C-alpha positions as a Python dict, from the first residue, in 0.01 Angstrom:
ca = {
    (1, 'M'): (0, 0, 0),
    (2, 'A'): (89, -112, 354),
    (3, 'A'): (180, 154, 608),
    (4, 'I'): (551, 179, 692),
    (5, 'L'): (680, 312, 1022),
    (6, 'Y'): (1044, 408, 1054),
    (7, 'S'): (1115, 361, 1422),
    (8, 'Y'): (1379, 323, 1691),
    (9, 'R'): (1283, 83, 1968),
    (10, 'R'): (1395, 292, 2265),
    (11, 'C'): (1286, 633, 2136),
    (12, 'P'): (993, 763, 2347),
    (13, 'Y'): (846, 948, 2049),
    (14, 'A'): (849, 627, 1846),
    (15, 'M'): (702, 430, 2138),
    (16, 'R'): (397, 655, 2158),
    (17, 'A'): (341, 623, 1784),
    (18, 'R'): (378, 244, 1790),
    (19, 'M'): (132, 211, 2077),
    (20, 'A'): (-132, 422, 1903),
    (21, 'L'): (-96, 228, 1577),
    (22, 'K'): (-118, -104, 1763),
    (23, 'Y'): (-421, 7, 1964),
    (24, 'A'): (-597, 122, 1647),
    (25, 'S'): (-519, -213, 1478),
    (26, 'I'): (-332, -44, 1195),
    (27, 'E'): (-123, -294, 1004),
    (28, 'V'): (221, -145, 968),
    (29, 'E'): (565, -258, 862),
    (30, 'I'): (812, -159, 1135),
    (31, 'R'): (1149, -53, 998),
    (32, 'E'): (1395, -32, 1286),
    (33, 'I'): (1667, 219, 1206),
    (34, 'S'): (2022, 270, 1322),
    (35, 'L'): (2070, 624, 1452),
    (36, 'R'): (2428, 620, 1323),
    (37, 'D'): (2338, 497, 977),
    (38, 'K'): (1990, 614, 888),
    (39, 'P'): (1840, 449, 580),
    (40, 'A'): (1838, 651, 260),
    (41, 'S'): (1474, 560, 199),
    (42, 'M'): (1373, 735, 522),
    (43, 'L'): (1587, 1041, 458),
    (44, 'Q'): (1439, 1071, 110),
    (45, 'I'): (1086, 1113, 247),
    (46, 'S'): (1184, 1287, 572),
    (47, 'P'): (1512, 1480, 549),
    (48, 'K'): (1492, 1585, 916),
    (49, 'G'): (1618, 1236, 996),
    (50, 'T'): (1430, 1173, 1321),
    (51, 'V'): (1183, 900, 1409),
    (52, 'P'): (904, 815, 1402),
    (53, 'V'): (809, 863, 1038),
    (54, 'L'): (489, 705, 905),
    (55, 'Q'): (461, 652, 530),
    (56, 'L'): (120, 582, 380),
    (57, 'G'): (177, 577, 6),
    (58, 'D'): (233, 940, -88),
    (59, 'L'): (135, 1064, 258),
    (60, 'V'): (418, 1110, 508),
    (61, 'I'): (354, 1195, 874),
    (62, 'E'): (668, 1305, 1055),
    (63, 'Q'): (549, 1401, 1405),
    (64, 'S'): (469, 1142, 1671),
    (65, 'V'): (153, 1310, 1801),
    (66, 'E'): (23, 1356, 1448),
    (67, 'I'): (79, 983, 1390),
    (68, 'M'): (-112, 909, 1709),
    (69, 'H'): (-406, 1124, 1608),
    (70, 'W'): (-412, 983, 1256),
    (71, 'A'): (-428, 632, 1399),
    (72, 'L'): (-703, 722, 1647),
    (73, 'E'): (-906, 885, 1372),
    (74, 'Q'): (-904, 547, 1197),
    (75, 'S'): (-1009, 354, 1508),
    (76, 'D'): (-1054, 452, 1873),
    (77, 'P'): (-1247, 166, 2036),
    (78, 'D'): (-1190, 274, 2397),
    (79, 'G'): (-1235, 647, 2343),
    (80, 'W'): (-880, 769, 2391),
    (81, 'L'): (-976, 1094, 2219),
    (82, 'T'): (-1289, 1161, 2426),
    (83, 'V'): (-1119, 1392, 2674),
    (84, 'D'): (-1071, 1766, 2722),
    (85, 'Q'): (-829, 1832, 2437),
    (86, 'Q'): (-712, 2168, 2573),
    (87, 'L'): (-611, 2011, 2903),
    (88, 'A'): (-452, 1717, 2723),
    (89, 'N'): (-250, 1953, 2506),
    (90, 'D'): (-140, 2147, 2816),
    (91, 'W'): (6, 1821, 2952),
    (92, 'L'): (163, 1746, 2614),
    (93, 'N'): (322, 2090, 2578),
    (94, 'T'): (477, 2066, 2924),
    (95, 'N'): (606, 1716, 2857),
    (96, 'D'): (743, 1772, 2508),
    (97, 'G'): (885, 2115, 2589),
    (98, 'P'): (1039, 2205, 2926),
    (99, 'F'): (1016, 1857, 3081),
    (100, 'K'): (1193, 1696, 2784),
    (101, 'N'): (1471, 1954, 2823),
    (102, 'L'): (1505, 1869, 3193),
    (103, 'L'): (1497, 1497, 3112),
    (104, 'D'): (1791, 1540, 2874),
    (105, 'Q'): (1982, 1742, 3134),
    (106, 'Y'): (1911, 1477, 3398),
    (107, 'K'): (2004, 1187, 3171),
    (108, 'Y'): (2322, 1344, 3034),
    (109, 'P'): (2479, 1548, 3318),
    (110, 'N'): (2819, 1533, 3148),
    (111, 'R'): (2676, 1743, 2866),
    (112, 'H'): (2564, 2007, 3115),
    (113, 'P'): (2851, 2051, 3363),
    (114, 'E'): (2726, 2398, 3449),
    (115, 'L'): (2406, 2254, 3600),
    (116, 'N'): (2352, 2107, 3946),
    (117, 'P'): (2203, 1757, 3899),
    (118, 'Q'): (1994, 1778, 4215),
    (119, 'E'): (1848, 2109, 4104),
    (120, 'V'): (1764, 1955, 3765),
    (121, 'L'): (1585, 1668, 3941),
    (122, 'D'): (1399, 1907, 4171),
    (123, 'S'): (1290, 2118, 3874),
    (124, 'A'): (1162, 1813, 3685),
    (125, 'V'): (965, 1694, 3988),
    (126, 'A'): (811, 2037, 4043),
    (127, 'L'): (729, 2090, 3677),
    (128, 'M'): (590, 1749, 3581),
    (129, 'L'): (601, 1471, 3837),
    (130, 'D'): (432, 1652, 4126),
    (131, 'P'): (144, 1777, 3907),
    (132, 'M'): (101, 1423, 3773),
    (133, 'E'): (94, 1286, 4127),
    (134, 'T'): (-174, 1540, 4218),
    (135, 'A'): (-387, 1447, 3917),
    (136, 'L'): (-343, 1073, 3976),
    (137, 'S'): (-438, 1112, 4342),
    (138, 'K'): (-785, 1217, 4224),
    (139, 'Q'): (-837, 975, 3935),
    (140, 'A'): (-688, 663, 3778),
    (141, 'F'): (-547, 839, 3473),
    (142, 'L'): (-432, 1188, 3382),
    (143, 'M'): (-763, 1286, 3223),
    (144, 'G'): (-1010, 1087, 3430),
    (145, 'E'): (-1110, 730, 3501),
    (146, 'H'): (-1008, 579, 3168),
    (147, 'L'): (-688, 567, 2968),
    (148, 'S'): (-650, 842, 2709),
    (149, 'W'): (-405, 933, 2437),
    (150, 'I'): (-220, 1172, 2666),
    (151, 'D'): (-136, 896, 2918),
    (152, 'V'): (12, 698, 2630),
    (153, 'A'): (194, 1000, 2486),
    (154, 'I'): (360, 1093, 2816),
    (155, 'F'): (428, 749, 2961),
    (156, 'P'): (745, 672, 2755),
    (157, 'F'): (911, 990, 2883),
    (158, 'I'): (830, 912, 3247),
    (159, 'R'): (963, 562, 3187),
    (160, 'Q'): (1287, 706, 3051),
    (161, 'F'): (1314, 950, 3341),
    (162, 'S'): (1266, 673, 3597),
    (163, 'M'): (1539, 461, 3436),
    (164, 'V'): (1811, 726, 3463),
    (165, 'N'): (1857, 651, 3833),
    (166, 'L'): (1605, 393, 3949),
    (167, 'E'): (1709, 413, 4315),
    (168, 'Q'): (1668, 790, 4313),
    (169, 'F'): (1331, 763, 4140),
    (170, 'E'): (1206, 503, 4387),
    (171, 'A'): (1297, 735, 4674),
    (172, 'L'): (1065, 1009, 4545),
    (173, 'P'): (735, 1036, 4737),
    (174, 'L'): (516, 975, 4429),
    (175, 'P'): (312, 659, 4499),
    (176, 'K'): (29, 729, 4256),
    (177, 'L'): (266, 814, 3972),
    (178, 'K'): (471, 499, 4036),
    (179, 'H'): (155, 288, 4031),
    (180, 'W'): (43, 450, 3704),
    (181, 'L'): (387, 391, 3553),
    (182, 'A'): (396, 28, 3667),
    (183, 'K'): (55, -40, 3511),
    (184, 'R'): (165, 107, 3180),
    (185, 'L'): (489, -96, 3185),
    (186, 'E'): (293, -414, 3256),
    (187, 'S'): (31, -348, 2990),
    (188, 'K'): (-7, -585, 2698),
    (189, 'L'): (-9, -283, 2468),
    (190, 'F'): (336, -166, 2575),
    (191, 'Q'): (481, -515, 2577),
    (192, 'S'): (347, -575, 2226),
    (193, 'V'): (534, -280, 2074),
    (194, 'M'): (875, -354, 2230),
    (195, 'Y'): (973, -645, 2007),
    (196, 'K'): (1338, -624, 1902),
    (197, 'Y'): (1342, -597, 1525),
    (198, 'P'): (1667, -631, 1333),
    (199, 'V'): (1796, -306, 1187),
    (200, 'W'): (1635, -242, 850),
    (201, 'V'): (1868, -152, 565),
    (202, 'G'): (1740, 17, 254),
}
């Protein structure tokens, strides 16, 4: 049975899963969902109702990083997994935890009127962007001189952060991070997973 991925094009969690599946040459049927009208077939196998969800026959994988690792266990031609996993997971935990919270506060200031937007930006830079700049000043990628799964896992969130206020982002003194982001945006891998599918109904 062909793999099925329930996805939402602009979701950073879904992006990381799609890139890993594409890189690993996993044939998958992409089912683009509507967040306002989620398909019953997805909710039946994953009641939490968030994407991505990968269905492989009776096996259902509901977490984006687990989908990435499953895909890389099938095929990892460029050695995305051959890095210090503890350090990679430290990056992941910061990104998916406190940085994601700051990203939401930065992107939706109207939902957080009690917060100072500049302080939110400063906190995000100190927590995530400055440490990334430091790492990328020493090497081409977060874990060394070759692309790894953690670059791919984090990139969609940095992309989303940069797009909140592009002028403000461009003013930040983060040349290495901006170069890293630009290269990921220009990559054939990223471009290949951003096709606009019609909303799947079923």
